[in-house]
C-alpha positions as a LaTeX table, in Angstrom:
\begin{tabular}{lrrr}
\hline
Residue & $x$ (\AA) & $y$ (\AA) & $z$ (\AA) \\
\hline
Met1 & $-2.03$ & $-4.78$ & $-8.09$ \\
Ile2 & $-2.63$ & $-1.67$ & $-5.81$ \\
Asn3 & $-2.84$ & $-2.47$ & $-1.82$ \\
Pro4 & $-6.29$ & $-1.94$ & $-0.81$ \\
Phe5 & $-5.17$ & $-0.44$ & 2.32 \\
Leu6 & $-3.39$ & 2.41 & 0.84 \\
Leu7 & $-6.55$ & 3.12 & $-1.09$ \\
Ile8 & $-8.61$ & 3.64 & 1.82 \\
Pro9 & $-7.01$ & 7.52 & 2.77 \\
Leu10 & $-7.34$ & 8.29 & $-0.78$ \\
Ile11 & $-10.88$ & 7.43 & $-0.84$ \\
Tyr12 & $-11.46$ & 9.25 & 2.64 \\
Leu13 & $-9.38$ & 12.38 & 1.03 \\
Lys14 & $-11.57$ & 12.70 & $-2.04$ \\
Val15 & $-14.84$ & 12.20 & $-0.38$ \\
Arg16 & $-13.62$ & 15.06 & 2.25 \\
Asn17 & $-12.81$ & 17.20 & $-0.75$ \\
Tyr18 & $-16.22$ & 16.72 & $-2.52$ \\
Tyr19 & $-17.85$ & 17.74 & 0.44 \\
Leu20 & $-15.82$ & 20.71 & 1.19 \\
Asp21 & $-15.60$ & 21.94 & $-2.31$ \\
Ser22 & $-19.46$ & 21.75 & $-2.25$ \\
Cys23 & $-20.05$ & 23.43 & 1.03 \\
Cys24 & $-17.59$ & 26.18 & $-0.26$ \\
Lys25 & $-19.73$ & 26.90 & $-3.49$ \\
Gln26 & $-22.83$ & 26.85 & $-1.35$ \\
Met27 & $-21.35$ & 29.34 & 0.96 \\
Glu28 & $-20.16$ & 31.63 & $-1.83$ \\
Ser29 & $-23.98$ & 31.55 & $-3.53$ \\
Leu30 & $-25.15$ & 32.59 & 0.03 \\
Lys31 & $-22.69$ & 35.42 & 0.71 \\
Arg32 & $-24.00$ & 36.97 & $-2.78$ \\
Glu33 & $-27.50$ & 36.30 & $-2.07$ \\
Lys34 & $-27.86$ & 37.66 & 1.69 \\
Asp35 & $-27.35$ & 41.12 & 2.93 \\
Asp36 & $-27.92$ & 39.94 & 6.55 \\
Pro37 & $-24.46$ & 38.66 & 8.31 \\
Ala38 & $-26.27$ & 37.04 & 11.05 \\
Gln39 & $-28.65$ & 35.47 & 8.72 \\
Cys40 & $-25.81$ & 34.41 & 6.48 \\
Trp41 & $-23.85$ & 32.87 & 9.34 \\
Gly42 & $-26.70$ & 30.74 & 10.73 \\
Glu43 & $-27.19$ & 29.41 & 7.22 \\
Leu44 & $-23.44$ & 28.79 & 6.67 \\
Ser45 & $-23.24$ & 27.07 & 10.22 \\
Ser46 & $-26.51$ & 24.87 & 9.37 \\
Ile47 & $-25.02$ & 23.90 & 6.06 \\
Tyr48 & $-21.79$ & 23.32 & 7.17 \\
Glu49 & $-22.94$ & 20.83 & 10.16 \\
His50 & $-24.62$ & 19.38 & 7.54 \\
Lys51 & $-21.77$ & 18.32 & 5.42 \\
Ala52 & $-19.60$ & 17.75 & 8.76 \\
Gly53 & $-22.12$ & 14.92 & 9.65 \\
Ile54 & $-22.05$ & 13.36 & 6.24 \\
Phe55 & $-18.42$ & 13.57 & 6.40 \\
Asp56 & $-18.13$ & 11.82 & 9.64 \\
Lys57 & $-20.49$ & 9.13 & 8.65 \\
Glu58 & $-18.34$ & 8.07 & 5.62 \\
Arg59 & $-15.21$ & 8.23 & 7.75 \\
Glu60 & $-17.07$ & 6.02 & 9.99 \\
Asn61 & $-17.99$ & 3.56 & 6.94 \\
Ile62 & $-14.46$ & 4.12 & 5.84 \\
Asp63 & $-12.74$ & 2.81 & 9.13 \\
Arg64 & $-15.23$ & $-0.11$ & 9.26 \\
Glu65 & $-14.38$ & $-1.03$ & 5.97 \\
Tyr66 & $-10.78$ & $-0.64$ & 6.73 \\
Glu67 & $-11.31$ & $-2.97$ & 10.19 \\
His68 & $-12.98$ & $-5.54$ & 7.81 \\
Leu69 & $-10.07$ & $-5.77$ & 5.31 \\
His70 & $-7.38$ & $-5.73$ & 8.17 \\
Asn71 & $-9.13$ & $-8.74$ & 10.05 \\
Glu72 & $-9.67$ & $-10.48$ & 6.36 \\
Lys73 & $-5.77$ & $-9.98$ & 5.91 \\
Val74 & $-5.20$ & $-11.81$ & 9.32 \\
Lys75 & $-7.35$ & $-14.49$ & 8.81 \\
Leu76 & $-5.91$ & $-15.09$ & 5.58 \\
Ala77 & $-2.29$ & $-14.92$ & 7.00 \\
Glu78 & $-3.23$ & $-17.30$ & 9.94 \\
Lys79 & $-4.93$ & $-19.65$ & 7.30 \\
Tyr80 & $-2.15$ & $-19.59$ & 4.25 \\
Gly81 & 1.03 & $-18.18$ & 6.15 \\
Asp82 & 2.96 & $-17.96$ & 8.96 \\
Thr83 & 2.12 & $-15.26$ & 11.50 \\
Asn84 & 5.30 & $-15.37$ & 13.15 \\
Val85 & 7.54 & $-13.82$ & 10.45 \\
Asp86 & 10.44 & $-11.21$ & 10.92 \\
Asp87 & 12.06 & $-9.21$ & 8.79 \\
Ser88 & 15.56 & $-10.39$ & 9.72 \\
Asp89 & 14.43 & $-13.88$ & 8.44 \\
Phe90 & 16.51 & $-14.98$ & 5.38 \\
Ile91 & 14.54 & $-16.93$ & 2.93 \\
Gln92 & 16.05 & $-19.37$ & 0.35 \\
Ile93 & 14.63 & $-19.20$ & $-3.17$ \\
Asn94 & 15.04 & $-21.74$ & $-6.17$ \\
Ala95 & 14.97 & $-19.05$ & $-8.81$ \\
Gly96 & 14.93 & $-21.14$ & $-12.25$ \\
Gly97 & 17.33 & $-23.57$ & $-10.47$ \\
Arg98 & 19.55 & $-21.26$ & $-8.76$ \\
Val99 & 19.13 & $-20.84$ & $-5.06$ \\
Ile100 & 19.32 & $-17.26$ & $-4.04$ \\
Ile101 & 19.32 & $-16.44$ & $-0.49$ \\
Ala102 & 18.02 & $-12.85$ & 0.52 \\
Ser103 & 16.43 & $-11.23$ & 3.54 \\
Arg104 & 12.77 & $-10.80$ & 3.98 \\
Lys105 & 12.90 & $-7.20$ & 4.35 \\
Thr106 & 14.97 & $-7.07$ & 1.27 \\
Leu107 & 12.18 & $-9.14$ & $-0.40$ \\
Thr108 & 9.34 & $-6.91$ & 1.08 \\
Tyr109 & 10.99 & $-3.45$ & 0.49 \\
Gln110 & 8.47 & $-2.33$ & $-1.79$ \\
Lys111 & 5.00 & $-2.06$ & $-0.77$ \\
Gly112 & 1.98 & $-3.09$ & $-2.43$ \\
Thr113 & 4.28 & $-5.19$ & $-4.88$ \\
Met114 & 3.97 & $-8.82$ & $-5.80$ \\
Leu115 & 7.22 & $-9.33$ & $-4.37$ \\
Glu116 & 6.12 & $-8.18$ & $-1.09$ \\
Ala117 & 2.74 & $-10.06$ & $-1.02$ \\
Leu118 & 4.85 & $-13.16$ & $-1.72$ \\
Phe119 & 7.47 & $-12.94$ & 0.88 \\
Ser120 & 5.32 & $-10.97$ & 3.69 \\
Gly121 & 4.47 & $-14.55$ & 5.38 \\
Arg122 & 0.95 & $-14.40$ & 4.14 \\
Trp123 & 1.43 & $-17.13$ & 1.82 \\
Asp124 & 4.11 & $-19.12$ & 3.09 \\
Lys125 & 2.19 & $-22.36$ & 3.53 \\
Lys126 & 0.99 & $-22.02$ & $-0.07$ \\
Val127 & 3.95 & $-21.05$ & $-2.20$ \\
Gln128 & 5.52 & $-23.63$ & $-4.48$ \\
Arg129 & 8.24 & $-25.49$ & $-3.35$ \\
Asp130 & 11.17 & $-27.77$ & $-4.49$ \\
Gly131 & 12.48 & $-30.98$ & $-3.04$ \\
Phe132 & 14.68 & $-28.92$ & $-0.46$ \\
Gly133 & 12.02 & $-26.75$ & 0.72 \\
His134 & 13.06 & $-23.83$ & $-1.10$ \\
Ile135 & 10.55 & $-21.46$ & $-2.24$ \\
Phe136 & 10.25 & $-22.32$ & $-5.94$ \\
Leu137 & 10.04 & $-19.24$ & $-8.65$ \\
Asp138 & 9.95 & $-20.01$ & $-12.25$ \\
Val139 & 11.95 & $-16.88$ & $-13.56$ \\
Asn140 & 15.43 & $-16.21$ & $-15.15$ \\
Pro141 & 17.65 & $-16.52$ & $-12.25$ \\
Thr142 & 20.25 & $-13.87$ & $-13.43$ \\
Cys143 & 17.21 & $-11.28$ & $-13.66$ \\
Phe144 & 15.96 & $-11.96$ & $-10.13$ \\
Gln145 & 19.30 & $-11.93$ & $-8.76$ \\
Glu146 & 19.03 & $-8.35$ & $-10.45$ \\
Val147 & 16.05 & $-7.61$ & $-8.87$ \\
Ile148 & 17.14 & $-8.65$ & $-5.45$ \\
Asn149 & 20.30 & $-6.39$ & $-5.61$ \\
Tyr150 & 18.16 & $-3.22$ & $-6.57$ \\
Leu151 & 15.77 & $-4.00$ & $-3.67$ \\
Ser152 & 18.90 & $-4.01$ & $-1.18$ \\
Glu153 & 20.48 & $-1.17$ & $-2.95$ \\
Met154 & 17.36 & 0.83 & $-2.38$ \\
Arg155 & 17.01 & $-0.36$ & 0.98 \\
His156 & 20.43 & 0.64 & 1.98 \\
Ser157 & 20.93 & 3.92 & 0.34 \\
Ser158 & 19.24 & 7.19 & $-0.35$ \\
Glu159 & 17.16 & 7.49 & $-3.46$ \\
Glu160 & 19.56 & 9.93 & $-4.94$ \\
Lys161 & 22.38 & 7.52 & $-4.47$ \\
Val162 & 20.42 & 4.32 & $-5.86$ \\
Ser163 & 19.46 & 6.31 & $-9.15$ \\
Gln164 & 23.13 & 7.44 & $-9.50$ \\
Cys165 & 24.96 & 4.01 & $-8.78$ \\
Trp166 & 22.32 & 1.46 & $-10.17$ \\
Asn167 & 24.00 & $-0.03$ & $-13.38$ \\
Ala168 & 23.29 & $-2.94$ & $-14.87$ \\
Asp169 & 25.02 & $-4.24$ & $-18.03$ \\
Glu170 & 23.67 & $-3.80$ & $-21.39$ \\
Glu171 & 21.95 & $-7.51$ & $-21.52$ \\
Arg172 & 20.66 & $-7.32$ & $-18.00$ \\
Gln173 & 19.15 & $-3.90$ & $-18.91$ \\
Leu174 & 16.66 & $-5.26$ & $-21.34$ \\
\hline
\end{tabular}
């Protein structure tokens, strides 16, 4: 699932590019049609101001929507999660019967992923827990441990080093 907060800047850029492209096309057609530079400049300036106004209104709409989404996120975190979480927290996870301990920072390293959402703290009151209070995930514990190892390696290394160093055995690669 794509994080909606990442979409807002993309939408903003797409709208901006559309209007700028449209404005440029109009400017080019006016240049060809007009011989009087002063008149052409006035018309181009008018077109630019109009497009800039549309662009500013769209930016305001996007900012309002972003603020609304952010407020909803905060409300949901207060309702279903723990608002006093820290990246240095250690989380105990019962992964298919094996307890795995990892830092919140490692579990949330890849933004926009299901792991990041699950362990961000926003859903701490809603996640399924075992009899010892560990977060329960019905997953293959060996595979889950490999995911944690990979995230940890990514967090502590450069991308080049991760791609060079990360090798799971043949059985785990599948």
